[in-house]
C-alpha positions in Angstrom: 123.5 136.6 145.3 122.2 139.3 142.1 119.5 141.6 142.7 117.4 140.7 139.6 117.5 136.8 140.6 115.3 137.5 143.4 113.0 138.9 140.2 113.8 135.5 138.7 113.3 133.1 141.5 109.7 135.5 143.0 108.7 135.3 139.1 108.8 131.3 139.0 108.2 130.6 142.3 104.8 131.9 141.9 103.9 130.6 138.5 105.1 127.3 139.8 103.1 126.8 143.0 100.0 128.2 141.1 100.3 125.3 138.4 101.1 123.0 141.4 98.2 124.4 143.5 95.3 125.7 141.3 94.5 122.4 140.4 94.3 121.4 144.3 92.1 124.8 144.5 88.8 124.0 141.9 88.5 120.1 143.3 88.2 121.1 146.9 85.7 124.3 145.6 84.2 121.2 142.9 83.5 119.4 146.3 82.4 122.4 148.7 80.0 123.4 145.6 81.5 126.5 146.0 81.0 127.3 141.6 80.0 130.0 139.8 75.9 128.9 138.3 75.4 130.2 134.6 72.9 133.0 134.9 71.6 136.6 132.8 74.5 138.5 132.6 76.7 135.3 133.5 78.7 133.3 130.2 79.2 130.1 130.9 77.2 127.3 130.2 77.7 124.8 133.4 79.2 125.9 136.7 82.2 126.4 137.3 84.1 126.8 140.8 85.3 130.4 142.1 87.5 130.5 143.9 91.1 129.8 141.7 92.0 133.0 143.4 93.3 131.5 146.4 96.5 129.8 144.1 96.6 133.2 142.6 98.1 134.1 145.9 99.2 131.2 147.9 101.8 131.4 145.0 102.5 135.5 144.4 102.6 135.7 148.3 104.5 132.0 148.7 107.1 133.5 146.1 107.4 137.0 148.0 108.2 134.6 151.2 111.2 132.9 149.2 112.3 135.8 148.4 112.8 137.5 151.8 114.6 133.4 153.4 117.3 134.9 150.9 117.8 137.9 152.5 116.9 139.4 148.9 115.1 141.7 151.1 118.1 142.7 152.9 118.7 144.6 149.5 116.7 146.4 150.6 116.4 150.5 152.2 114.4 149.9 155.4 110.6 151.8 154.3 111.7 149.8 150.7 110.5 146.6 153.0 108.1 147.7 154.5 106.5 148.9 151.3 106.8 145.3 150.3 104.5 144.3 153.5 101.7 147.1 153.7 100.9 146.2 149.8 101.7 142.1 151.0 99.5 142.8 154.0 96.7 144.9 151.4 96.7 142.3 149.6 95.6 139.7 152.1 93.7 141.7 153.0 91.1 143.2 150.4 92.1 138.8 149.3 89.7 137.3 152.1 87.0 140.6 151.8 86.4 138.9 148.0 87.4 135.4 149.4 83.9 136.4 152.0 82.5 137.6 148.7 82.7 134.8 146.8 81.5 132.4 149.6 78.8 135.0 151.2 78.1 137.7 148.7 79.3 141.4 150.5 76.6 143.8 149.9 78.3 146.6 148.1 78.8 149.2 149.8 79.7 146.8 152.6 82.6 145.9 150.9 83.8 149.1 148.9 83.6 150.0 153.3 86.1 147.7 154.2 88.1 148.4 150.8 88.9 152.2 153.0 90.0 150.2 155.5 92.0 148.2 154.2 93.7 151.2 151.9 93.7 153.3 155.2 96.1 150.8 156.4 97.8 150.8 153.7 98.1 154.4 153.5 99.7 154.8 157.4 102.5 151.9 156.6 103.8 153.9 154.4 102.1 152.5 150.2 100.6 156.7 150.1 100.6 159.1 147.5 102.2 162.1 148.8 103.9 163.5 146.2 103.0 163.3 142.2 106.5 164.2 139.7 105.1 166.2 137.1 106.3 166.6 133.8 107.7 170.0 132.8 106.4 170.6 136.2 109.0 169.1 138.7 106.9 168.2 141.8 104.1 168.6 143.9 103.9 167.6 146.6 100.1 166.3 148.1 99.8 167.5 151.7 96.9 166.5 152.9 95.6 165.8 149.5 98.3 162.4 150.0 95.3 160.1 151.8 92.3 160.8 149.6 94.2 160.7 146.7 96.3 156.9 147.2 92.8 155.8 149.0 91.2 157.0 145.5 94.0 154.9 143.8 93.8 151.9 145.8 90.5 151.4 145.7 89.4 152.1 142.5 91.7 149.7 140.5 91.0 147.5 143.0 87.1 147.2 141.7 88.4 148.0 138.1 90.2 144.6 137.6 87.8 142.6 139.6 85.0 144.6 136.8 86.8 143.8 133.5 86.7 139.5 135.1 83.8 139.1 132.6 85.2 136.4 130.6 87.3 133.3 130.7 91.5 134.9 130.7 90.4 138.6 131.1 91.4 140.3 134.5 94.2 137.5 134.4 96.0 138.2 131.2 95.7 142.1 131.5 96.8 142.5 135.0 99.3 139.8 133.8 101.2 142.2 130.7 100.7 145.5 133.1 102.7 144.0 135.8 104.8 142.4 133.2 105.1 145.7 132.5 105.4 147.6 135.5 108.5 144.8 136.6 110.4 146.2 134.0 110.3 149.9 134.0 110.3 149.7 138.6 114.0 148.0 137.3 114.3 150.1 134.6 113.6 152.8 137.7 115.9 151.3 139.9 112.8 150.3 141.7 113.2 147.4 143.6 111.2 146.7 145.9 108.4 147.3 143.7 109.9 145.0 140.6 109.5 142.1 143.0 106.4 142.7 144.1 105.2 142.5 139.5 107.5 139.8 139.6 105.8 137.5 141.8 102.0 138.8 140.4 103.1 138.8 137.1 104.1 134.5 138.2 100.9 134.3 139.7 97.8 136.0 137.0 99.8 134.3 134.1 100.2 130.5 135.7 96.5 131.4 136.1 96.0 131.3 132.3 96.8 127.2 132.2 93.1 127.1 133.9 91.6 130.4 133.1 91.7 130.9 129.4 88.6 129.9 127.7 86.9 127.8 127.9 87.9 128.2 131.3 88.6 125.8 134.4 88.4 127.6 137.3 87.2 130.9 138.0 89.4 133.7 139.6 86.5 135.4 141.7 86.5 138.4 143.1 88.8 137.4 145.8 91.8 137.0 142.9 90.4 139.6 141.3 90.9 142.0 144.0 94.4 141.2 145.2 95.5 141.4 141.7 93.8 144.8 141.2 95.5 146.2 145.2 98.7 144.3 144.3 98.9 145.5 141.0 97.9 149.4 142.5 100.5 149.4 144.8 103.4 148.6 142.3 102.8 152.2 140.6 103.2 153.3 143.9 106.1 152.2 145.8 108.3 152.1 142.4 106.8 154.6 140.0 103.9 157.6 140.8 106.7 159.1 143.0 109.7 158.5 139.9 108.5 159.9 136.2 106.7 157.7 135.0 103.8 158.4 136.6 102.1 157.9 132.5 103.9 155.1 131.6 101.4 154.0 135.1 98.2 154.3 133.6 98.9 153.7 130.6 100.0 150.1 131.6 96.7 150.3 133.3 94.8 152.7 131.3 92.1 149.0 129.6 90.6 148.8 133.2 90.8 152.2 134.2 88.8 153.6 131.3 86.9 150.5 130.5 85.6 151.2 134.9 84.9 155.1 134.1 83.1 155.0 131.6 80.8 152.3 133.1 80.2 154.7 135.8 79.9 157.5 133.6 76.9 155.5 131.5 75.2 154.1 134.7 75.0 157.6 136.1 73.7 159.1 133.1 71.3 156.6 132.7 70.1 156.7 136.9 71.9 153.4 137.5 73.5 153.0 140.6 77.7 152.9 139.9 77.4 149.2 142.3 74.4 147.7 139.7 75.7 145.3 137.7 74.6 145.4 133.7 76.5 144.6 130.9 77.8 147.7 130.0 81.4 146.5 129.6 83.8 146.8 126.7 83.8 142.8 126.3 80.9 142.9 126.8 79.9 145.0 123.7 82.9 142.7 121.9 80.1 140.0 122.2 77.1 141.9 121.3 78.7 142.9 118.2 79.0 139.0 117.4 83.2 138.7 117.9 83.5 135.5 119.9 85.2 135.2 123.2 89.2 134.2 122.4 89.0 136.4 119.9 87.9 139.4 122.3 90.2 138.4 125.6 92.7 138.7 122.5 92.3 141.5 121.4 92.2 143.7 125.2 95.1 141.2 125.1 96.7 143.3 122.8 95.4 147.2 123.3 97.4 146.3 126.5 100.5 145.2 125.7 100.6 148.1 123.3 99.6 150.2 125.7 102.4 149.1 127.9 104.9 149.2 124.8 104.6 152.7 124.8 104.9 153.0 128.7 108.4 152.0 127.9 108.8 154.3 125.9 107.9 156.9 127.8 110.0 155.4 130.9 113.3 155.8 128.1 113.3 152.0 128.1 116.4 151.5 124.8 114.2 148.6 122.6 111.0 149.8 123.6 110.2 151.0 120.3 111.1 147.8 119.1 108.0 146.6 121.5 106.3 149.6 120.5 106.7 148.4 117.0 105.9 144.8 117.0 102.4 145.4 119.4 101.6 148.4 117.2 100.9 145.1 114.3 100.1 142.8 116.8 97.1 145.3 118.0 96.9 145.9 113.9 96.0 141.8 112.7 94.0 141.4 116.0 91.8 145.7 115.5 90.9 143.7 112.0 90.1 140.6 112.9 87.9 142.3 114.6 86.5 143.6 112.1 86.1 141.1 110.5 84.6 138.7 112.1 81.9 141.4 113.6 78.0 140.4 113.2 79.8 137.6 110.8 
């Protein structure tokens, strides 16, 4: 079987499992009372099941296990196979932490400590940033800085995706778009291990949108957001950060990264705890301006897609320019719609 066929299998298995399992998870959530109630910071007006991340995790894991069973991992060097398992096991542990928070409301500090412990484990098994390839500067070896930089990246992205999960379909769509872009860049950069994980995650995220796009029937919860955030960060580490695609990774994930950074700076400036939730995220600002949920989400999708298309150009993908032109036109149209509908 050709190497690329395994990536297609991973995507199709993941999306199929998520489409099948999400209604089952929704039914279990309703019967067990695991719902997200309306509140001051909530946009939804009725209780909605909040454990949808279970189906995203099951779909992504099933895809990787089937590819492994079919022999797809056998085409990889041993260290690359270990990297896949490092990202997968780390994603499992982050999923469990998020699920525990969905069920028992863990404190912010306890979540951060556990996230750091999982990221340290991932670093130990090989999911580490030990050097960077900087354009025009060559290779920079990090030495002892490898651990703190890797932890900052893995934990930071885990929370960045969770923080943008405030509007129906936003986190799933942004993660799905980012995963597809990282899949394309990974394949072009001859990083099949990273591409396999990206393909599985892309299928899970996009399949979940069937039930999570406005009006949402189910939420992914912290479990799903933590899993997707950590997995995206892990794909960047094992496949792209160590190549000339470093800038491509940062561009692809720029929306959640910049949003989280600005929110933290704003909270610190106002002498608030960086961990205390508020309504200062990009999607909150658009909603306050009178933009509908759907248009808000579509605009941020377009912004993510546009940045991803620039990542394709920087990675040197031949058709990247055509993608960038199309994404620019789409973003311009939706930006005009946002301008036209503000406080209408």
